[in-house]
Structure formats: C-alpha cells, structure tokens
C-alpha positions in Angstrom: -31.9 -5.5 26.9 -33.3 -9.1 28.1 -36.0 -11.1 26.5 -38.8 -12.1 28.9 -42.1 -13.6 29.1 -44.4 -11.3 31.4 -46.6 -13.8 33.4 -49.8 -11.9 32.8 -50.8 -11.4 28.8 -47.8 -13.4 28.1 -49.8 -15.3 25.1 -50.9 -11.6 23.7 -47.4 -10.2 24.1 -45.6 -12.9 21.9 -48.3 -12.7 19.3 -47.3 -8.7 18.7 -43.4 -8.9 19.7 -40.6 -10.4 18.0 -36.8 -10.8 18.8 -34.2 -9.5 16.8 -31.2 -10.8 16.3 -28.1 -8.1 15.6 -24.8 -9.5 16.0 -24.7 -11.4 19.3 -27.3 -9.7 20.8 -31.0 -10.4 20.4 -33.4 -7.5 20.9 -37.2 -8.3 22.2 -37.9 -4.8 24.0 -37.2 -1.2 23.0 -37.1 1.6 26.0 -38.3 5.4 25.6 -38.1 8.2 27.9 -41.5 9.6 28.6 -42.4 13.5 29.5 -45.3 13.0 31.9 -46.2 16.9 32.1 -44.9 20.3 31.0 -42.6 21.5 33.5 -43.0 24.2 35.7 -39.5 25.7 36.6 -36.7 23.6 36.6 -37.3 19.7 35.3 -37.2 17.2 37.8 -36.7 13.4 37.6 -40.2 13.1 38.4 -41.4 14.8 35.1 -40.7 11.6 33.2 -41.0 8.0 33.2 -38.8 5.5 31.4 -40.8 2.7 29.8 -40.1 -0.4 28.2 -41.9 -1.8 25.7 -42.0 -4.8 23.1 -40.6 -4.8 19.6 -43.2 -5.4 17.0 -42.9 -7.3 14.0 -41.2 -5.4 11.4 -44.6 -4.4 8.7 -43.9 -3.4 5.0 -42.1 0.0 4.9 -41.0 -0.3 8.4 -37.5 -0.1 9.7 -35.6 -1.3 13.0 -33.3 1.6 14.4 -30.6 1.8 17.0 -29.2 4.9 18.0 -25.3 6.0 17.8 -25.9 9.2 19.2 -28.8 11.5 20.8 -29.3 15.0 21.0 -30.1 17.0 24.1 -31.1 20.5 22.8 -32.5 23.8 24.7 -35.8 23.6 22.1 -37.0 20.3 23.7 -37.2 22.5 26.9 -39.8 25.0 25.5 -41.4 23.4 22.1 -43.8 20.9 23.8 -45.6 24.1 25.7 -45.1 26.7 22.8 -46.8 24.3 20.4 -49.6 22.5 22.3 -47.5 19.0 22.2 -50.2 16.5 23.8 -49.1 15.3 27.4 -47.7 12.4 28.0 -45.3 11.9 25.3 -42.2 10.6 24.1 -39.3 13.4 25.2 -38.2 15.5 21.8 -34.5 14.9 20.8 -32.9 13.9 17.5 -30.9 11.1 16.9 -28.3 9.6 14.2 -29.4 5.8 14.0 -28.7 2.9 12.3 -31.0 0.7 10.3 -30.5 -3.0 11.9 -33.1 -4.5 9.9 -35.5 -3.0 7.0 -38.8 -3.5 4.9 -38.0 -0.1 3.3 -36.1 0.1 0.3 -34.9 3.9 0.8 -33.6 2.8 3.9 -31.7 -0.2 3.6 -30.3 -2.8 6.9 -26.6 -1.0 7.7 -27.5 2.6 6.6 -27.6 5.2 8.6 -30.6 8.1 9.4 -31.4 11.3 11.4 -34.5 10.9 13.0 -36.5 13.0 15.3 -38.6 10.6 17.3 -37.4 11.2 20.5 -35.3 9.2 23.2 -35.6 5.7 22.5 -32.5 3.1 22.6 -34.1 0.8 19.8 -37.5 1.5 18.0 -39.6 0.0 14.7 -40.6 3.0 12.8 -42.3 3.7 9.7 -40.5 6.8 8.0 -43.4 8.0 6.5 -45.3 8.0 9.7 -46.4 11.0 11.9 -45.2 10.6 15.7 -45.9 12.7 18.6 -42.6 14.1 18.7 -42.8 15.8 15.6 -45.3 18.0 16.3 -47.8 20.0 13.4 -48.0 22.8 10.8 -45.3 25.3 10.4 -43.2 24.0 13.9 -43.3 20.4 12.9 -39.9 18.6 13.0 -38.5 16.6 9.7 -39.2 13.0 9.3 -36.9 10.6 8.9 -34.1 11.2 6.7 -30.8 9.3 5.0 -27.7 10.5 6.9 -25.5 12.3 5.0 -22.3 10.1 3.9 -19.5 11.9 5.6 -15.6 11.6 4.8 -13.7 8.8 6.9 -12.9 9.7 10.4 -15.2 12.4 10.5 -18.0 11.3 13.2 -21.8 10.9 12.7 -22.4 12.9 15.9 -22.1 15.9 13.9 -25.2 15.6 11.9 -26.8 16.5 15.2 -24.0 19.5 15.7 -22.4 21.3 13.4 -23.6 19.6 10.0 -27.0 19.4 11.5 -29.4 21.6 13.1 -27.3 23.9 15.3 -25.3 24.4 12.2 -27.8 25.4 9.7 -29.2 27.6 12.9 -26.1 29.5 12.9 -25.6 29.6 9.2 -28.7 31.1 8.5 -29.6 33.3 11.7 -26.3 35.1 11.2 -26.1 35.4 7.2 -29.7 35.9 6.4 -31.0 37.3 9.0 -28.0 39.8 10.3 -26.1 39.9 7.1 -23.1 41.0 8.5 -20.1 43.1 6.7 -16.7 43.0 7.0 -15.4 45.5 9.5 -18.8 45.5 11.4 -18.7 44.2 15.5 -20.8 41.2 15.9 -21.9 40.2 19.4 -23.1 36.5 20.2 -24.7 35.2 23.6 -24.3 31.6 24.7 -21.1 31.9 22.7 -20.1 28.2 24.0 -23.0 26.5 23.0 -23.3 24.5 19.7 -25.1 27.4 17.9 -23.0 30.3 19.4 -19.4 28.7 18.8 -20.5 28.7 15.2 -22.0 32.1 15.0 -18.6 33.3 16.2 -16.6 31.5 13.5 -18.7 32.4 11.0 -18.4 35.8 11.9 -15.0 35.8 11.6 -14.5 34.2 8.1 -17.1 37.6 7.2 -14.1 39.8 8.5 -16.0 40.9 11.2 -14.8 42.0 14.8 -16.1 39.1 16.9 -17.4 39.4 20.7 -18.6 36.3 22.7 -20.4 36.0 25.7 -20.4 33.2 28.1 -20.2 32.1 31.9 -17.2 31.3 33.6 -13.3 32.0 32.7 -12.9 28.8 31.1 -15.5 29.1 28.7 -14.3 32.8 27.9 -10.8 31.6 27.3 -11.9 28.7 25.2 -13.4 31.4 22.5 -10.9 33.6 22.6 -7.9 31.4 22.1 -9.1 28.2 20.5 -12.0 29.5 18.4 -10.5 32.7 17.4 -13.0 35.4 18.8 -11.9 38.9 19.2 -12.8 39.2 23.0 -15.1 37.2 25.4 -17.3 38.9 28.1 -17.9 36.7 31.1 -21.3 37.6 32.3 -20.4 36.3 35.7 -18.3 38.9 36.4 -21.1 42.2 36.6 -22.2 44.5 34.3 -22.9 43.2 30.8 -23.5 46.7 29.3 -20.2 47.7 30.5 -18.5 44.8 29.6 -19.7 45.0 26.1 -19.0 48.6 25.5 -15.4 47.7 26.4 -15.3 45.1 24.0 -17.1 46.8 21.3 -15.9 50.4 21.7 -17.2 51.1 18.0 -20.5 49.6 19.1 -22.7 46.9 17.9 -23.7 46.0 14.4 -24.9 42.7 14.9 -26.6 40.8 17.6 -27.2 37.2 18.0 -29.2 36.2 21.0 -29.4 32.8 22.5 -30.2 34.1 25.7 -32.7 37.1 26.2 -33.0 38.2 29.7 -30.6 41.2 31.2 -27.8 39.5 29.1 -29.8 40.7 25.9 -30.7 44.2 27.4 -26.9 44.9 28.2 -26.2 43.9 24.6 -29.0 46.0 23.1 -28.1 49.0 25.1 -24.7 49.4 22.7 -26.4 48.9 19.4 -25.3 50.9 16.3 -28.2 52.9 14.4 -29.4 50.2 11.9 -27.7 47.5 13.8 -29.5 43.9 13.0 -30.4 41.3 15.9 -31.6 37.6 15.6 -33.5 36.2 18.3 -32.7 32.8 18.3 -33.8 31.6 22.2 -34.1 33.0 25.0 -32.6 30.4 27.5 -32.4 32.4 30.4 -36.1 32.4 30.8 -37.1 28.9 30.0 -37.4 27.7 33.6 -39.0 30.5 34.9 -42.7 30.2 36.1 -43.7 33.8 36.2 -43.5 36.2 33.2 -40.5 38.5 33.5 
C-alpha cells in the first residue's frame, strides 16, 4: 500500500495519519470492503465499495492489525438484515490477524488475535470498542480475543474453521440439541461445508450411521471416501425424500439442517418418532426475493 499526499486537504490528512514501518514495508493506509445496502436477491459487485482510509496514530489501548486469514461465512449474507444492522457498514467477517504495533498490554506486538472487525486488510483497532460489524444484544458478535496457541505446523486458519465458530457450531449443535445415541441415524445437509463435514465426523465418533447430503458426485465421494460418512445423497440427482429413505432404511433419528427448503422437507418426511432436528441454517433461501 503506497503512501501518498492528497492534493486536497493534505495538511489535515497528515495531522491524523501515520506511517507504520513493518519490516521492509511502510503502511499509511488501510482498505476495507463496505456493504452499501442490504442484498436483494443474489449479491452483486455494486452492493460493495472498496474504501481506502488513512491509518491514525495509535492511541492508548489500541493495536495495529494485519490479517493473515479472513472468513467468508453464510451468516454474513443474512445477519445484517435479520438483526437490523445500519447501512453502509464494513462487510461482516472474522479474521486471524497479527498485532504489528500495540499500545495495549493484553495484545503485545507479534501476538495474534481473532477479530470480527470485518473485511479489512490492515486496521487500527481498540479491542474494547464496539464496531459496526459486531451488532447488539443477544446476536452481537464477540470482540477482539487472543488467538489460541496451536501446535507447530498447525495453520492458524483453523481458528476460523474447525477450531473456531464452525467447529463450535457443529459440536454443540449436534451434541446438545440432537443428542445422538450409538446406533442412531444422523443426516446432515450441506454436508460438504465447514460445519457439515464436522457434524458428520462427530456423529461417527458417537457410533451413529451418518448420511450426508451435498451437491455433486465429487462432494459425495469426498464425504464417503475421505471423511467416513456411511452414505451420501446428491440432491442434484432428483428426489431427496426417496434417496434419504434408501440411505437411511431405519429412518432418521437426528437431522442437522444447514439448508432448509425442499431438501429439508425431503428429510423430515423420513424422521422417526422422537427424532431431533437442529436448525443451523437455511442457505437455500438466503437469496430469495419473496417468502417461500
């Protein structure tokens, strides 16, 4: 990112901005993706704007973050409109970031954090402040937190996946809501996704028969041959209700639902008495422009 003086207002800009030295690089500006409006139907490029902003001088308690990994999660599609976020706003997303400079003893330079400060490539952040990406009330996303120290050779990207929000969602959603028992049949839709792949593997560890629903032969083969699912249903091939009945001849005891819509209707028609359903997502309807 190149530092330059804007011809208009250059004096004012230089009073509030700062050039940070990071190894062989100098950073004076940060970029962030702005979500300009709530999506209507499929998101389009015009719904976003890439803004470049001067980096301010660090104040007491603030830290300078440089992300290593960003998340692109389905919740970011529906969260803003469901919980009344004000537009325009920084696009939602979590990140694993390195602290480049710090005036906060809890987050020393060189340490790593997990932050829900959105799609930013470098930013000055106060870990105790409230940002537009957090939301409010029971739905609020967490503030900046120290990253767990991982064993050597384990990528910190896992802090946004298996060891992060998707992993917690799979673990608690399946074990606490569905409470699967040995010998039962567990079906998971969106089975090839970040949450679904973990749900299936956890269910196998609990001694269950696991059926995954995914789109396409390649994904289905991955579930069975590499992740240990007992069977996989390709929803693109036709009648999900019939395919689930064949894959789960004793019926479905637990359904972990990531997609909603017709796929879930097909699974529900195969549920056993006293079956349990964890409703995690309804991604098939996120881009609909009218109620189904």
